[in-house]
N, CA, C and O of each residue as an XYZ file, in Angstrom:
372
protein
N     203.424     87.841     20.371
C     202.313     88.365     19.589
C     201.570     87.195     18.965
O     202.179     86.276     18.417
N     200.248     87.242     19.055
C     199.384     86.196     18.513
C     198.526     86.784     17.392
O     198.111     87.942     17.440
N     198.276     85.954     16.390
C     197.379     86.328     15.300
C     196.236     85.329     15.303
O     196.455     84.119     15.248
N     195.033     85.837     15.366
C     193.850     84.979     15.336
C     193.077     85.195     14.041
O     192.926     86.323     13.571
N     192.595     84.100     13.478
C     191.801     84.155     12.263
C     190.494     83.411     12.512
O     190.498     82.258     12.942
N     189.395     84.068     12.242
C     188.075     83.468     12.424
C     187.369     83.426     11.071
O     187.273     84.432     10.368
N     186.888     82.259     10.731
C     186.147     82.058      9.478
C     184.703     81.786      9.866
O     184.417     80.841     10.601
N     183.779     82.630      9.362
C     182.372     82.522      9.743
C     181.512     82.316      8.497
O     181.561     83.107      7.555
N     180.725     81.243      8.510
C     179.790     80.993      7.411
C     178.443     81.603      7.791
O     177.923     81.369      8.882
N     177.886     82.392      6.864
C     176.657     83.124      7.119
C     175.554     82.717      6.147
O     175.813     82.331      5.007
N     174.319     82.815      6.631
C     173.137     82.620      5.795
C     172.335     83.909      5.861
O     172.059     84.419      6.947
N     171.958     84.439      4.695
C     171.245     85.711      4.596
C     169.915     85.445      3.901
O     169.819     85.572      2.680
N     168.887     85.076      4.668
C     167.623     84.676      4.039
C     166.907     85.780      3.291
O     166.130     85.491      2.381
N     167.139     87.039      3.642
C     166.449     88.148      2.997
C     167.081     88.602      1.688
O     166.520     89.439      0.981
N     168.241     88.052      1.366
C     168.923     88.447      0.134
C     168.267     87.756     -1.059
O     168.259     86.528     -1.150
N     167.719     88.556     -1.971
C     167.068     88.000     -3.157
C     167.920     88.156     -4.408
O     167.522     87.734     -5.495
N     169.098     88.767     -4.252
C     170.026     88.941     -5.363
C     171.422     89.167     -4.793
O     171.582     89.358     -3.588
N     172.417     89.145     -5.650
C     173.777     89.433     -5.198
C     173.895     90.863     -4.686
O     174.678     91.146     -3.779
N     173.118     91.750     -5.270
C     173.119     93.149     -4.825
C     172.580     93.262     -3.387
O     173.129     94.008     -2.576
N     171.523     92.532     -3.081
C     171.000     92.495     -1.712
C     172.052     91.950     -0.747
O     172.294     92.515      0.319
N     172.657     90.859     -1.142
C     173.675     90.232     -0.301
C     174.804     91.206     -0.003
O     175.228     91.339      1.145
N     175.290     91.885     -1.028
C     176.373     92.872     -0.834
C     175.959     93.958      0.150
O     176.751     94.382      0.992
N     174.720     94.400      0.037
C     174.242     95.445      0.935
C     174.270     94.978      2.390
O     174.743     95.701      3.267
N     173.765     93.774      2.646
C     173.799     93.224      4.001
C     175.241     93.056      4.489
O     175.577     93.447      5.607
N     176.075     92.479      3.649
C     177.455     92.201      4.059
C     178.271     93.467      4.260
O     179.024     93.565      5.229
N     178.137     94.441      3.359
C     178.908     95.671      3.515
C     178.583     96.380      4.819
O     179.478     96.910      5.477
N     177.326     96.394      5.193
C     176.938     97.004      6.461
C     177.552     96.249      7.642
O     178.105     96.860      8.555
N     177.451     94.918      7.617
C     177.996     94.108      8.687
C     179.505     94.277      8.792
O     180.035     94.478      9.885
N     180.194     94.197      7.667
C     181.648     94.321      7.663
C     182.080     95.684      8.205
O     183.039     95.770      8.972
N     181.392     96.726      7.818
C     181.724     98.060      8.304
C     181.539     98.159      9.821
O     182.374     98.734     10.519
N     180.432     97.589     10.326
C     180.185     97.637     11.777
C     181.221     96.817     12.538
O     181.676     97.242     13.600
N     181.604     95.652     12.020
C     182.627     94.843     12.679
C     183.961     95.581     12.729
O     184.630     95.597     13.762
N     184.338     96.185     11.618
C     185.601     96.939     11.591
C     185.592     98.093     12.584
O     186.572     98.307     13.298
N     184.508     98.825     12.632
C     184.417     99.998     13.512
C     184.313     99.618     14.987
O     184.956    100.240     15.832
N     183.507     98.601     15.304
C     183.274     98.242     16.700
C     184.378     97.400     17.331
O     184.603     97.476     18.539
N     185.072     96.593     16.515
C     186.038     95.653     17.074
C     187.475     95.882     16.587
O     188.386     95.188     17.037
N     187.692     96.824     15.691
C     189.028     97.135     15.187
C     189.738     95.890     14.644
O     190.838     95.551     15.079
N     189.097     95.223     13.695
C     189.634     94.013     13.077
C     189.598     94.171     11.559
O     188.963     95.080     11.025
N     190.288     93.274     10.890
C     190.220     93.214      9.434
C     189.190     92.166      9.044
O     189.202     91.053      9.571
N     188.291     92.518      8.115
C     187.206     91.621      7.703
C     187.102     91.638      6.190
O     187.195     92.694      5.565
N     186.907     90.456      5.599
C     186.716     90.362      4.154
C     185.841     89.149      3.832
O     185.878     88.142      4.539
N     185.065     89.252      2.773
C     184.312     88.105      2.289
C     185.294     87.198      1.550
O     186.013     87.652      0.660
N     185.325     85.908      1.920
C     186.332     85.032      1.335
C     185.774     83.895      0.483
O     186.529     83.263     -0.256
N     184.470     83.618      0.566
C     183.937     82.511     -0.225
C     182.443     82.720     -0.481
O     181.811     83.579      0.133
N     181.900     81.933     -1.384
C     180.493     81.995     -1.818
C     180.147     83.367     -2.388
O     179.044     83.870     -2.175
N     181.072     83.960     -3.099
C     180.835     85.297     -3.644
C     179.746     85.314     -4.712
O     179.185     86.371     -5.002
N     179.440     84.156     -5.299
C     178.415     84.103     -6.342
C     177.087     83.513     -5.859
O     176.177     83.297     -6.660
N     176.975     83.253     -4.561
C     175.736     82.724     -3.976
C     174.938     83.873     -3.362
O     175.512     84.742     -2.705
N     173.647     83.885     -3.567
C     172.796     84.982     -3.101
C     172.632     85.029     -1.604
O     172.661     86.106     -1.008
N     172.461     83.877     -0.987
C     172.094     83.862      0.430
C     173.166     83.267      1.344
O     172.915     83.037      2.527
N     174.333     83.023      0.810
C     175.407     82.448      1.619
C     176.660     83.287      1.473
O     176.898     83.904      0.434
N     177.459     83.300      2.535
C     178.728     84.010      2.508
C     179.642     83.420      3.570
O     179.183     82.897      4.585
N     180.909     83.511      3.325
C     181.911     83.208      4.346
C     182.787     84.434      4.479
O     183.347     84.926      3.499
N     182.899     84.926      5.714
C     183.775     86.069      5.957
C     184.966     85.605      6.791
O     184.857     84.687      7.604
N     186.086     86.249      6.572
C     187.292     85.984      7.348
C     187.607     87.223      8.175
O     187.540     88.348      7.680
N     187.953     87.001      9.441
C     188.269     88.100     10.345
C     189.651     87.826     10.935
O     189.926     86.721     11.404
N     190.511     88.836     10.906
C     191.858     88.717     11.475
C     191.991     89.685     12.632
O     191.524     90.822     12.573
N     192.650     89.204     13.705
C     192.832     89.997     14.910
C     194.236     89.722     15.454
O     194.689     88.578     15.458
N     194.915     90.761     15.909
C     196.265     90.625     16.463
C     196.263     91.180     17.889
O     195.720     92.252     18.153
N     196.882     90.427     18.799
C     197.006     90.878     20.184
C     198.178     90.151     20.817
O     198.706     89.192     20.254
N     198.576     90.611     21.979
C     199.683     89.974     22.682
C     199.264     88.668     23.356
O     200.093     87.786     23.581
N     197.959     88.546     23.680
C     197.483     87.381     24.402
C     196.362     86.687     23.658
O     195.451     87.320     23.124
N     196.455     85.368     23.638
C     195.434     84.559     22.970
C     194.075     84.731     23.635
O     193.051     84.721     22.952
N     194.049     84.886     24.939
C     192.802     85.032     25.673
C     192.012     86.257     25.176
O     190.790     86.197     25.044
N     192.707     87.351     24.907
C     192.049     88.571     24.409
C     191.448     88.339     23.024
O     190.342     88.797     22.735
N     192.175     87.632     22.182
C     191.672     87.329     20.842
C     190.433     86.441     20.928
O     189.439     86.686     20.244
N     190.495     85.409     21.770
C     189.334     84.526     21.951
C     188.108     85.304     22.419
O     187.007     85.106     21.907
N     188.304     86.186     23.390
C     187.185     86.987     23.902
C     186.627     87.908     22.815
O     185.414     88.079     22.695
N     187.533     88.499     22.024
C     187.107     89.389     20.940
C     186.281     88.627     19.897
O     185.244     89.114     19.448
N     186.740     87.437     19.515
C     185.994     86.626     18.546
C     184.625     86.213     19.117
O     183.629     86.225     18.394
N     184.571     85.851     20.395
C     183.298     85.482     21.013
C     182.323     86.652     20.962
O     181.142     86.470     20.663
N     182.813     87.842     21.253
C     181.967     89.033     21.206
C     181.460     89.278     19.789
O     180.298     89.637     19.598
N     182.332     89.084     18.787
C     181.922     89.304     17.407
C     180.872     88.293     16.955
O     179.908     88.656     16.281
N     181.057     87.032     17.324
C     180.101     86.007     16.935
C     178.746     86.274     17.597
O     177.704     86.119     16.960
N     178.758     86.672     18.858
C     177.506     87.043     19.537
C     176.868     88.266     18.861
O     175.651     88.318     18.687
N     177.686     89.232     18.487
C     177.202     90.436     17.810
C     176.517     90.060     16.484
O     175.424     90.543     16.187
N     177.160     89.207     15.704
C     176.590     88.794     14.417
C     175.313     87.974     14.645
O     174.343     88.114     13.900
N     175.315     87.131     15.663
C     174.147     86.294     15.967
C     172.924     87.129     16.309
O     171.797     86.678     16.102
N     173.116     88.313     16.817
C     172.010     89.190     17.181
C     171.440     89.959     15.982
O     170.388     90.590     16.092
N     172.131     89.906     14.844
C     171.631     90.543     13.626
C     170.355     89.821     13.202
O     170.323     88.592     13.154
N     169.312     90.575     12.898
C     168.053     89.915     12.556
C     168.010     89.427     11.114
O     167.192     88.565     10.792
N     168.860     89.945     10.237
C     168.840     89.557      8.828
C     169.936     88.578      8.431
O     169.995     88.141      7.281
N     170.803     88.234      9.378
C     171.946     87.369      9.075
C     172.038     86.286     10.146
O     171.913     86.567     11.338
N     172.259     85.034      9.705
C     172.382     83.918     10.629
C     173.782     83.321     10.540
O     174.327     83.173      9.445
N     174.362     82.983     11.678
C     175.650     82.294     11.708
C     175.388     80.805     11.555
O     174.692     80.204     12.374
N     175.947     80.207     10.504
C     175.783     78.774     10.256
C     176.873     77.997     10.967
O     176.600     76.992     11.622
N     178.117     78.462     10.837
C     179.256     77.763     11.413
C     180.414     78.752     11.526
O     180.429     79.782     10.851
N     181.365     78.438     12.367
C     182.578     79.251     12.461
C     183.739     78.417     12.962
O     183.540     77.393     13.616
N     184.940     78.848     12.661
C     186.154     78.200     13.155
C     187.169     79.280     13.464
O     187.181     80.340     12.839
N     188.031     78.994     14.450
C     189.042     79.932     14.902
C     190.393     79.238     14.875
O     190.526     78.102     15.329
N     191.394     79.925     14.341
C     192.767     79.421     14.330
C     193.689     80.487     14.916
O     193.466     81.684     14.740
N     194.724     80.033     15.612
C     195.722     80.945     16.182
C     197.095     80.639     15.592
O     197.463     79.486     15.366
N     197.821     81.699     15.357
C     199.189     81.547     14.834
C     200.164     82.299     15.721
O     201.366     82.298     15.457
C-alpha cells in the first residue's frame, strides 16, 4: 500500500478578502473530494487573501495510480479560471 501526498501552492487573483478566498477554496476542495475521492485541506497561508497551499492525500496499492491521479488533479486545478497553480510537490510513503 502506498500513500501519496501532494502539496499545491495556489494564487487566487480574484479574491479581494479572506471571505472571497474561502469561497473559491471551499468550492475547489469540494470538487476535488467528489471527483477524485481524496482528502484535501488548506494547510498554509490561511491569513493571506490571494494565496493558499492545499494538501491532498491519496492511498492506493500502486504508486503509478497515485501519480496519475495527482497529474489529473493538477490539470483539473490548472483549468480553473479563477485559480492558478504556482507550484506543487509530491511525496510517496
